[in-house]
N, C-alpha and C positions, 0 to 999 in steps of 0.2 A: 465903775459898777462892781460890786462884790456881792456874792451870794453865799450865805452861810447856812449849813444844816445844823440846827441847834437841838441837841438831845440832853436828857438829864435823868438821873435816878434809875439807873439800870439794876442796881441792887442784886448783883450776882454774887453768890457765896462760894466757898471752896467745895461745897457739895452740890452746888447748882441753884436749887430753889432758895428763896428768901425765907425769913422767919414766919411768913404766912403761908408757905408752901407753894408760892408762885414761881414758875421757872422764868426768871429774867432773861437768861441767855436766849431761850427760845423766843421770847417776845422781841428782844433786840434783833435776832436774826430775821424774824418775820418783817419787822419794820424796815430793816435795811433792804430786804428784798423788795418790799412794796414801794420804796422810794428810789429804786434803781434807775427809773427813767426821768427823774427830776433833773432838768438840764443845768449846765453852767455853774455847778458848785465849785467854789474856790477853797472851801475849808469846812471841816466838821468840828464843832465844839461840844463837850460833854460837861455840864456844869454840876458835877459832884454826885456823891452817893454812888460811886462806881461799884464798890464792893459792899454788899449788905453787912458782911462780917468784918470788913476792913482787911481782908486777906490778900496776900499776893496772888493766890490762885484765882480769886474773883477778878482782880485787876487785869491779870494775864488773859483771861477768857474774853473780857471786854475789849482789851487792846487788840487781840487776835481778830475778832469779828469786825471791829471798826477799822483796824489797820488794813484788813483785806479789801474792804469797801474803798478806802482811800487810795490804796496802791493801784487799783484798777483805773482810778480817775487822776492819779498823779497829784494829789492834793494833801496838805497836812491835816493832822488831827491833834486837838488841844483839849486838855483836861484840867478841871479844878477839883479841889477836895470838897467833900460834903461831910455832914455830921456822922454818917455811918462809916466813913473811911478812917483808916489809921495811917498817919503820915509815913510810918516805916514801910508798911506794905505798898502804899502808893508809890513812894520814891524807888523802892526796889524794882518796880516794873515800869513805871512811867517817868522816872527821873523827876524833872521839875514840871512835867506835864505838857510839854510842847514837842511834838514829834513830826518829822517830815514824812513824805509818802513812803520812804523806806524804813520807817520807825526809828531813824536816827534822831538824836536831840537837835532841836533848832532853838534860836533865841538864847536867852540867858536868865538865870535865876536871880531873884533879889538877893543883895549882898548883906543879909542879916539872918540870924539863926531863929529857929523855932516855928517858922511857917514856910509853906511852899507857894510863893508868889513868883511870877515870871512874866516875861515879855518877849514877843517875837514880831516880826513884820512879814506879812504875806501879801506880795504884790502891792506894797505900799500901804496896806492896812495894818495898823498896829494893833495887836491882840494882847491884852493884859489879863492875866488871871490872878485873882486874890484868893487868900485862904481865910475863910471865916469859921473854920472848924474849932469848936471848943470841946476837947475830949470828954466823952461821957455825957454831954448835954445835947439837947435838940436845937437850941437857939444858936445864933451866930454872932461873932464879934470880930471887928477889925481893930487891932491895936495901933497905938500912935506911930510905931516904927513903920508899920505897913502903910499907913495913910501918908506919912512923910515921903516914903519911897514912891508911892503912886503920884503924889504931887510933883516930885521931881522929874518923873518920867514924862508927865503931861505938860511940863513947862515948855517943851518944844513941840510944835505941831508936827504930825506925821503927814506924809504926802497924801494919803487917802483917809486921813482922820483915824479914829480909834474906836475900839469896843472894849468894854470891861466885862469880864465874866467872873461870877462868883456864885456859890450855892444858895446862900440865904438872901431872899429878896429884901430890899430896903423899903418895902411897902407892905401894907396889910389892909384888910377889909374890916372896918369897924363893926359891921353887922355880925361878924364872927368873932366873938370876944376872946376866944383862945388863941387866935392867930397872931396877935401882936407879941405873944410870949415865945413864939418859935421862930420868928423871922430875925433879921439882922437888928441887933440892938444899937441904939444911937445912930439911926440912919442919917441924921442931920450932919454928923461929922463927915460922912462920905459925900453928902450933897455939897458941902462947902469945898471939898477938894475938887469935885467935878465941875463946879460952876464956871461957866465961861470958857471951858476947855474944848478941845476938838472931838470929844467923845460923841459918836453917833447914838449909842444906846448902852444900857446895862442889861446883860443877859444872865438870868438866874433860873434855878429849879426849885427843889425842896418841897413845894406845896402840892405837887402832883395834879395840878390843874392849870389851865391857861389863865393868865391874869396880866392886865396891863395897867400902867399908872405912870406917874412922873415923880422924879426926885428933883425938885427945883426945876431947872430947864432941861433936864435929861429924861428921855423916855426910858421906862423900865419894862422889860418883858420877862414874864415867867412861862417857861414852856411846860407842856404836859409831861407827866412821867412816862417812861418807857414801860416799867413793870406793871403799874396799875395807875388808875386815875381816881380822883376824888369826885364822887357824884354829889353835886350841890343841891339836889332835890331831896336829900334826906332831911328829916325833922331837924330843927335848930339845935337840939341838944345832942345830935349824933353826927359822927363822921362816917360816911360810907365809902369804902374802897371797892372798886369794880375793875374787871379786866378791860383792856383796851389801850394799846400802846399808842402814844402820840408823840409828835415832834413839831418843830417849826422850821420853815424856810425864811430867812431874814435877808431882805434885799436892801442894800446900802448904796447910796449914790442916786442921782436922778431927782426929779422934781418932787417925788412923794416919799422920799427916804426919811426915816427907815420904815419899811413895810414888813409886816409879820403875817406869814401864811401858815395856819395850823393844818397839819396833816395827820391822819390816823391810819394805822395799819388795818388791812382787811381781815379782821379777826372774827370768825363766826361766834366766838364766845364773848365778844365785847359786850359789856354791860352786866356780865355775871358777877354777883356779889362775892367779894372775898372776905370782908370784914365790916363790922359795924361796932362803934364804941363811942363812949362819952368822953370827950377830950378833957373835961374838967375833973372827972373822977377816975379816968383810966379804966373804967369798967366796960365790959362788953354789953350791948344792948340788943339782945336777941328779939326783943318785941317788935323791932322794925322788920317788916315783911321783905323777904328776898325779892329782887327784881325777877320778873318773868317775861 
């Protein structure tokens, strides 16, 4: 049995708040405080958009908060890049993104240039992080080199099987027409590599709301955002972001594996509107009434 705390989209900048003026570090600290009694955690994973501005300072603030949480429990913390991250800032603070309880690097980086993909083993569970970042773009891509490396890693089963972590989900919701343009492009290529392997699940972020689906025979889970969440009760033409940090506890092993438990911080401002915009035009849509 393994239990993973899955976070994503902390969006901390060098000045603290993100581009919408929300304090992601405060949201992260509140969430970590509220999950302090969750038992039997083996690992924390953060699936991208660590720093809203891609800065070293943003990455350092997140590593400090998550690292302190992990040191108290003697467990590793693992990070992947997101579209807001910059590889140079990420690498300067997080290396290849796999850190032990003492913040020292664990595992190994993929042996090719241009991306930050890595693998480590935690009590028999293989943890693979992929780099779907396309600089300056919102959508994600996995190049052929990265897919070939992943295929080679998965060729040999791990003692407690594997999880794959990346920022951009390889699934989307057809009822939301903009979504397919911002998620992982060519998800079928990833699905072909994962088919028949020992992967328990694919863990992602990016969408700022919880979502489950399948890529071939593999479960895909999208965890809520830490800094904000998307309110799906907005009109179809609008995307509404509201306060309320969320995360997931992922249970692996046992007869019902994988299991995903969504948890939310106890934030009195949860549900407060942060922004509303039309994703097709990029324009704000203030005609949508604020949540009260």
